[in-house]
Backbone as CSV, one residue per row, in Angstrom:
resi,resn,N_x,N_y,N_z,CA_x,CA_y,CA_z,C_x,C_y,C_z
1,MET,-19.548,-3.073,0.939,-18.177,-3.440,1.246,-17.524,-2.292,2.017
2,LEU,-16.761,-2.647,3.042,-16.139,-1.666,3.921,-15.210,-0.707,3.177
3,ALA,-14.338,-1.247,2.351,-13.388,-0.389,1.623,-14.114,0.621,0.751
4,GLU,-15.134,0.190,0.071,-15.881,1.090,-0.808,-16.569,2.187,-0.003
5,SER,-17.081,1.843,1.171,-17.754,2.861,1.981,-16.771,3.925,2.444
6,TYR,-15.553,3.546,2.743,-14.531,4.522,3.120,-14.214,5.462,1.963
7,LEU,-14.097,4.892,0.790,-13.581,5.643,-0.352,-14.665,6.287,-1.203
8,ALA,-15.904,6.249,-0.746,-17.009,6.837,-1.513,-16.793,8.329,-1.766
9,GLU,-16.142,9.014,-0.830,-15.901,10.455,-0.976,-14.574,10.770,-1.675
10,ALA,-13.747,9.783,-1.892,-12.453,9.985,-2.544,-12.660,10.060,-4.059
11,PRO,-11.673,10.565,-4.791,-11.796,10.588,-6.260,-12.039,9.174,-6.802
12,PRO,-12.821,9.049,-7.891,-13.153,7.723,-8.443,-11.925,6.895,-8.803
13,THR,-10.839,7.544,-9.182,-9.649,6.765,-9.524,-9.115,6.017,-8.307
14,ARG,-9.291,6.530,-7.116,-8.809,5.845,-5.909,-9.514,4.503,-5.764
15,TRP,-10.821,4.485,-5.953,-11.567,3.233,-5.831,-11.181,2.252,-6.936
16,ARG,-10.987,2.729,-8.147,-10.540,1.841,-9.234,-9.167,1.251,-8.911
17,HIS,-8.277,2.074,-8.384,-6.944,1.598,-7.990,-7.080,0.496,-6.934
18,VAL,-7.856,0.736,-5.905,-8.015,-0.230,-4.817,-8.601,-1.543,-5.338
19,GLN,-9.608,-1.471,-6.192,-10.192,-2.690,-6.750,-9.152,-3.493,-7.526
20,ALA,-8.340,-2.811,-8.313,-7.324,-3.500,-9.113,-6.221,-4.080,-8.227
21,VAL,-5.830,-3.345,-7.180,-4.823,-3.865,-6.242,-5.362,-5.123,-5.560
22,ALA,-6.617,-5.098,-5.136,-7.207,-6.271,-4.478,-7.318,-7.454,-5.438
23,THR,-7.653,-7.181,-6.684,-7.723,-8.249,-7.686,-6.347,-8.868,-7.901
24,LYS,-5.340,-8.025,-8.000,-3.973,-8.526,-8.185,-3.522,-9.298,-6.947
25,ALA,-3.833,-8.806,-5.765,-3.468,-9.499,-4.527,-4.144,-10.869,-4.463
26,THR,-5.370,-10.951,-4.912,-6.083,-12.227,-4.927,-5.373,-13.222,-5.840
27,ARG,-4.883,-12.738,-6.980,-4.144,-13.616,-7.909,-2.836,-14.098,-7.302
28,VAL,-2.100,-13.241,-6.618,-0.787,-13.638,-6.085,-0.907,-14.375,-4.760
29,ALA,-2.077,-14.343,-4.142,-2.267,-14.978,-2.834,-2.043,-16.486,-2.869
30,SER,-2.113,-17.083,-4.045,-1.930,-18.539,-4.153,-0.534,-18.981,-3.719
31,MET,0.417,-18.062,-3.692,1.777,-18.430,-3.280,1.925,-18.441,-1.764
32,LEU,0.866,-18.089,-1.041,0.900,-17.968,0.410,0.047,-19.044,1.067
33,SER,0.225,-19.203,2.368,-0.664,-20.093,3.123,-2.074,-19.502,3.092
34,PRO,-3.095,-20.310,3.339,-4.468,-19.773,3.322,-4.673,-18.596,4.288
35,ASP,-4.102,-18.674,5.491,-4.260,-17.571,6.448,-3.574,-16.309,5.948
36,ASP,-2.358,-16.452,5.427,-1.641,-15.289,4.892,-2.357,-14.714,3.676
37,ALA,-2.900,-15.586,2.842,-3.623,-15.129,1.649,-4.826,-14.285,2.044
38,GLU,-5.553,-14.723,3.052,-6.727,-13.973,3.517,-6.326,-12.589,4.046
39,VAL,-5.254,-12.542,4.798,-4.772,-11.267,5.350,-4.300,-10.350,4.223
40,LEU,-3.591,-10.896,3.250,-3.122,-10.102,2.114,-4.293,-9.462,1.378
41,VAL,-5.293,-10.241,1.059,-6.427,-9.715,0.292,-7.175,-8.658,1.104
42,ALA,-7.355,-8.887,2.383,-8.013,-7.879,3.227,-7.210,-6.584,3.247
43,ALA,-5.894,-6.691,3.421,-5.044,-5.498,3.447,-5.067,-4.773,2.099
44,ALA,-5.123,-5.528,1.019,-5.180,-4.903,-0.309,-6.465,-4.092,-0.469
45,TRP,-7.576,-4.643,-0.034,-8.843,-3.912,-0.120,-8.816,-2.644,0.730
46,LEU,-8.106,-2.688,1.841,-8.157,-1.594,2.821,-6.939,-0.675,2.802
47,HIS,-5.968,-0.929,1.948,-4.692,-0.218,2.039,-4.794,1.293,1.878
48,ASP,-5.766,1.799,1.178,-5.856,3.245,0.941,-7.014,3.937,1.659
49,VAL,-7.593,3.302,2.688,-8.702,3.964,3.394,-8.256,5.261,4.061
50,GLY,-6.972,5.420,4.291,-6.464,6.649,4.894,-6.593,7.877,4.015
51,TYR,-6.972,7.684,2.753,-7.242,8.814,1.862,-8.675,9.336,2.008
52,ALA,-9.524,8.601,2.687,-10.907,9.037,2.861,-10.916,10.352,3.646
53,PRO,-11.623,11.354,3.151,-11.592,12.666,3.806,-11.914,12.624,5.303
54,HIS,-12.835,11.772,5.708,-13.203,11.719,7.127,-12.201,10.925,7.973
55,VAL,-11.216,10.295,7.339,-10.210,9.521,8.054,-8.907,10.315,8.202
56,VAL,-8.650,11.223,7.287,-7.390,11.975,7.280,-7.198,12.693,8.613
57,ASN,-6.025,12.487,9.197,-5.671,13.160,10.438,-4.257,13.708,10.350
58,THR,-3.276,12.812,10.180,-1.871,13.231,10.146,-1.418,13.628,8.749
59,GLY,-2.122,13.144,7.720,-1.688,13.346,6.340,-0.875,12.175,5.814
60,LEU,-0.509,11.249,6.684,0.163,10.016,6.266,-0.943,8.968,6.123
61,HIS,-1.361,8.719,4.886,-2.556,7.907,4.677,-2.435,6.504,5.242
62,SER,-1.242,5.959,5.224,-1.083,4.605,5.760,-1.316,4.580,7.271
63,LEU,-0.815,5.556,7.984,-1.015,5.652,9.430,-2.473,5.978,9.764
64,ASP,-3.026,6.968,9.086,-4.415,7.351,9.341,-5.361,6.183,9.053
65,GLY,-5.111,5.493,7.953,-5.960,4.356,7.599,-5.845,3.220,8.602
66,ALA,-4.630,2.892,9.009,-4.429,1.801,9.968,-5.089,2.118,11.307
67,ARG,-4.984,3.353,11.747,-5.648,3.750,12.996,-7.162,3.571,12.883
68,GLN,-7.724,3.987,11.753,-9.166,3.857,11.548,-9.577,2.391,11.529
69,LEU,-8.780,1.563,10.898,-9.112,0.143,10.838,-9.161,-0.463,12.241
70,LEU,-8.221,-0.094,13.102,-8.262,-0.603,14.476,-9.516,-0.115,15.199
71,ARG,-9.857,1.150,15.003,-11.093,1.672,15.621,-12.323,0.891,15.149
72,ASP,-12.266,0.400,13.921,-13.397,-0.344,13.355,-13.337,-1.845,13.645
73,GLY,-12.348,-2.258,14.428,-12.261,-3.657,14.826,-11.626,-4.590,13.814
74,ILE,-10.938,-4.033,12.842,-10.222,-4.853,11.856,-9.018,-5.486,12.564
75,PRO,-8.675,-6.730,12.251,-7.559,-7.388,12.930,-6.248,-6.587,12.862
76,ARG,-5.509,-6.649,13.933,-4.249,-5.919,14.088,-3.301,-6.195,12.926
77,ARG,-3.168,-7.424,12.499,-2.211,-7.740,11.431,-2.562,-7.024,10.132
78,VAL,-3.837,-6.949,9.808,-4.264,-6.220,8.607,-3.904,-4.744,8.767
79,ALA,-4.196,-4.176,9.924,-3.867,-2.767,10.177,-2.361,-2.538,10.091
80,ASP,-1.570,-3.457,10.616,-0.105,-3.328,10.533,0.359,-3.310,9.074
81,LEU,-0.182,-4.203,8.256,0.195,-4.226,6.839,-0.200,-2.929,6.146
82,VAL,-1.368,-2.417,6.454,-1.811,-1.143,5.883,-0.892,-0.019,6.353
83,ALA,-0.530,-0.023,7.616,0.315,1.038,8.173,1.657,1.140,7.464
84,TYR,2.195,0.004,7.069,3.543,-0.012,6.476,3.552,-0.226,4.968
85,HIS,2.384,-0.206,4.322,2.392,-0.582,2.909,3.215,0.385,2.057
86,SER,3.893,-0.214,1.096,4.657,0.515,0.077,5.614,1.559,0.656
87,CYS,6.421,1.082,1.585,7.511,1.891,2.160,7.029,3.099,2.939
88,ALA,5.973,2.940,3.701,5.433,4.050,4.486,6.448,4.626,5.468
89,THR,7.412,3.832,5.886,8.406,4.361,6.828,9.178,5.531,6.235
90,PHE,9.437,5.491,4.939,10.156,6.594,4.300,9.319,7.872,4.321
91,GLU,8.036,7.734,3.992,7.156,8.905,4.019,6.961,9.396,5.449
92,ALA,6.816,8.477,6.381,6.643,8.870,7.787,7.845,9.675,8.270
93,THR,9.029,9.280,7.876,10.232,10.013,8.258,10.204,11.417,7.671
94,LYS,9.863,11.526,6.388,9.792,12.848,5.737,8.757,13.756,6.393
95,ARG,7.701,13.173,6.911,6.623,13.958,7.516,6.800,14.135,9.030
96,GLY,7.881,13.593,9.588,8.109,13.695,11.021,7.186,12.804,11.844
97,LEU,6.717,11.710,11.254,5.765,10.827,11.913,6.307,9.416,12.149
98,ALA,7.591,9.218,11.932,8.164,7.873,12.033,7.987,7.284,13.427
99,SER,8.163,8.079,14.466,8.032,7.531,15.817,6.596,7.090,16.098
100,LEU,5.611,7.837,15.611,4.210,7.412,15.788,3.961,6.085,15.083
101,LEU,4.433,5.977,13.858,4.229,4.760,13.081,4.849,3.559,13.792
102,THR,6.093,3.688,14.204,6.787,2.547,14.811,6.293,2.234,16.219
103,GLU,5.790,3.232,16.933,5.242,2.977,18.273,3.882,2.290,18.208
104,GLU,3.108,2.606,17.191,1.735,2.107,17.127,1.560,0.832,16.314
105,PHE,2.461,0.583,15.359,2.260,-0.536,14.440,3.545,-1.316,14.245
106,THR,3.402,-2.569,13.813,4.526,-3.476,13.614,4.713,-3.747,12.127
107,ASP,5.952,-3.632,11.673,6.307,-3.948,10.291,6.769,-5.399,10.246
108,GLU,5.950,-6.268,9.660,6.291,-7.686,9.704,7.346,-8.108,8.689
109,LYS,7.620,-7.312,7.681,8.684,-7.610,6.714,8.642,-9.079,6.276
110,SER,7.620,-9.427,5.536,7.385,-10.813,5.151,7.023,-10.916,3.674
111,SER,6.796,-12.125,3.231,6.328,-12.322,1.858,4.936,-11.721,1.661
112,VAL,4.160,-11.621,2.722,2.848,-10.971,2.640,3.045,-9.470,2.414
113,THR,3.960,-8.880,3.148,4.306,-7.466,2.949,4.735,-7.236,1.509
114,ASP,5.665,-8.058,1.034,6.146,-7.927,-0.343,5.002,-8.034,-1.346
115,ALA,4.103,-8.978,-1.124,2.996,-9.187,-2.060,2.053,-7.988,-2.079
116,LEU,1.808,-7.389,-0.918,0.967,-6.191,-0.878,1.642,-5.049,-1.621
117,TRP,2.920,-4.863,-1.380,3.658,-3.802,-2.075,3.671,-4.059,-3.578
118,TYR,3.857,-5.321,-3.963,3.824,-5.682,-5.379,2.488,-5.281,-6.007
119,ALA,1.401,-5.674,-5.363,0.074,-5.376,-5.913,-0.144,-3.874,-6.033
120,ASP,0.271,-3.122,-5.027,0.097,-1.670,-5.034,1.034,-1.000,-6.036
121,MET,2.263,-1.405,-6.049,3.284,-0.710,-6.840,3.354,-1.156,-8.295
122,THR,2.488,-2.076,-8.691,2.389,-2.431,-10.120,0.976,-2.156,-10.636
123,THR,0.275,-1.269,-9.923,-1.082,-0.874,-10.306,-1.172,0.643,-10.322
124,GLY,-1.563,1.181,-11.457,-1.666,2.631,-11.600,-2.881,3.201,-10.894
125,PRO,-2.987,4.524,-10.872,-4.066,5.179,-10.145,-5.466,4.869,-10.678
126,SER,-5.585,4.512,-11.931,-6.907,4.183,-12.456,-7.103,2.678,-12.615
127,GLY,-6.186,1.883,-12.035,-6.354,0.442,-12.005,-5.605,-0.349,-13.052
128,HIS,-4.854,0.307,-13.904,-4.129,-0.417,-14.948,-2.815,-0.988,-14.392
129,SER,-2.387,-2.123,-14.948,-1.118,-2.741,-14.552,0.036,-2.044,-15.232
130,LEU,1.123,-1.909,-14.503,2.343,-1.350,-15.059,3.527,-1.822,-14.252
131,SER,4.711,-1.590,-14.743,5.911,-1.991,-14.022,6.111,-1.076,-12.820
132,VAL,6.896,-1.540,-11.874,7.182,-0.705,-10.702,7.903,0.574,-11.112
133,SER,8.793,0.502,-12.085,9.498,1.728,-12.510,8.537,2.702,-13.178
134,ASP,7.589,2.181,-13.964,6.583,3.065,-14.565,5.669,3.659,-13.499
135,ARG,5.341,2.872,-12.491,4.498,3.378,-11.395,5.219,4.496,-10.647
136,LEU,6.482,4.305,-10.355,7.244,5.349,-9.667,7.347,6.596,-10.534
137,GLY,7.536,6.420,-11.820,7.579,7.556,-12.739,6.252,8.295,-12.798
138,GLU,5.164,7.554,-12.790,3.830,8.154,-12.795,3.614,8.990,-11.538
139,VAL,4.053,8.481,-10.402,3.906,9.214,-9.140,4.721,10.505,-9.186
140,ARG,5.938,10.400,-9.670,6.797,11.601,-9.766,6.156,12.665,-10.655
141,GLN,5.604,12.231,-11.768,4.968,13.171,-12.696,3.716,13.790,-12.082
142,ARG,2.927,12.975,-11.410,1.664,13.461,-10.832,1.904,14.475,-9.718
143,TYR,2.908,14.247,-8.880,3.129,15.121,-7.729,4.133,16.239,-7.977
144,GLY,5.029,16.064,-8.922,6.041,17.083,-9.175,7.275,16.872,-8.325
145,PRO,8.402,17.478,-8.715,9.696,17.163,-8.108,9.865,17.581,-6.648
146,GLU,9.163,18.566,-6.180,9.380,19.053,-4.820,8.417,18.494,-3.784
147,HIS,7.418,17.760,-4.218,6.411,17.233,-3.287,7.032,16.172,-2.373
148,VAL,6.562,16.096,-1.134,7.070,15.122,-0.170,6.940,13.694,-0.695
149,ILE,5.880,13.407,-1.426,5.692,12.061,-1.982,6.813,11.735,-2.960
150,THR,7.110,12.645,-3.856,8.180,12.426,-4.833,9.523,12.244,-4.129
151,ARG,9.769,13.051,-3.120,11.056,12.957,-2.403,11.181,11.649,-1.641
152,PHE,10.108,11.182,-1.044,10.234,9.922,-0.315,10.348,8.744,-1.268
153,TRP,9.682,8.813,-2.436,9.826,7.734,-3.417,11.266,7.595,-3.872
154,ALA,11.952,8.706,-4.021,13.353,8.652,-4.457,14.186,7.811,-3.484
155,GLN,13.935,7.972,-2.199,14.667,7.178,-1.206,14.149,5.745,-1.135
156,ALA,12.860,5.568,-1.310,12.235,4.259,-1.138,12.398,3.343,-2.350
157,GLU,12.731,3.905,-3.488,12.735,3.128,-4.729,13.482,1.803,-4.647
158,PRO,14.731,1.751,-4.151,15.409,0.444,-4.112,14.676,-0.587,-3.255
159,THR,14.100,-0.149,-2.161,13.370,-1.050,-1.280,12.092,-1.544,-1.950
160,LEU,11.375,-0.648,-2.611,10.156,-1.024,-3.322,10.445,-1.988,-4.462
161,VAL,11.455,-1.671,-5.240,11.815,-2.520,-6.374,12.231,-3.909,-5.874
162,ALA,12.951,-3.965,-4.774,13.369,-5.258,-4.225,12.164,-6.093,-3.791
163,ALA,11.170,-5.471,-3.164,9.971,-6.200,-2.740,9.192,-6.722,-3.941
164,VAL,9.057,-5.894,-4.963,8.360,-6.314,-6.176,9.126,-7.463,-6.839
165,THR,10.429,-7.336,-6.925,11.253,-8.381,-7.544,11.140,-9.692,-6.778
166,ARG,11.180,-9.635,-5.446,11.046,-10.868,-4.647,9.699,-11.540,-4.921
167,THR,8.654,-10.751,-5.021,7.330,-11.326,-5.296,7.284,-11.925,-6.693
168,GLU,7.828,-11.221,-7.666,7.859,-11.768,-9.029,8.648,-13.071,-9.071
169,GLU,9.734,-13.139,-8.314,10.517,-14.382,-8.262,9.716,-15.502,-7.608
170,ARG,9.005,-15.187,-6.538,8.169,-16.195,-5.882,7.080,-16.707,-6.819
171,LEU,6.580,-15.805,-7.650,5.533,-16.164,-8.616,6.104,-16.850,-9.848
172,GLY,7.418,-16.779,-10.011,8.048,-17.363,-11.183,7.856,-16.553,-12.435
173,THR,7.655,-15.239,-12.268,7.463,-14.353,-13.419,8.676,-13.457,-13.598
174,GLN,8.773,-12.910,-14.757,9.845,-11.972,-15.057,9.384,-10.555,-14.728
175,PRO,10.307,-9.710,-14.253,9.940,-8.304,-14.036,9.436,-7.696,-15.332
176,ARG,8.501,-6.767,-15.201,7.945,-6.102,-16.375,8.856,-5.005,-16.833
């Protein structure tokens, strides 16, 4: 599998996280059209390839991963979803990479986007399910208060929570 080959050099928790995100995306894909469901599941499998040591370039994993996917012939829409997953624009701004992200990729801002963010933001680093607020808390604890990731999450939180909530509403479930 392509995603696994990318992440073979990454910490084992990264691969467990990706597998769980893809499993969750597969479950929520039923609320989408067949074409959108296929794109969602592909993006879920590939969303973290930018963490692969041989892919890292800018340090913005969503951008690095999306660029690699295009080089590998993955469809543009999948790469776009990977590029913008889980509020990447906030991190890109913090890292001074926002213009690269917006020039190279398109943010479709759709129910597919929301579903990908939902799957990612309700799955912990080792693959366990948790609420979006618990996931954000876990990230803050793991990186510490001064890390760029923690700082961008603080700004992105309302946007992330809104995407997760919209997906939960579409699924007819209650927030965790």
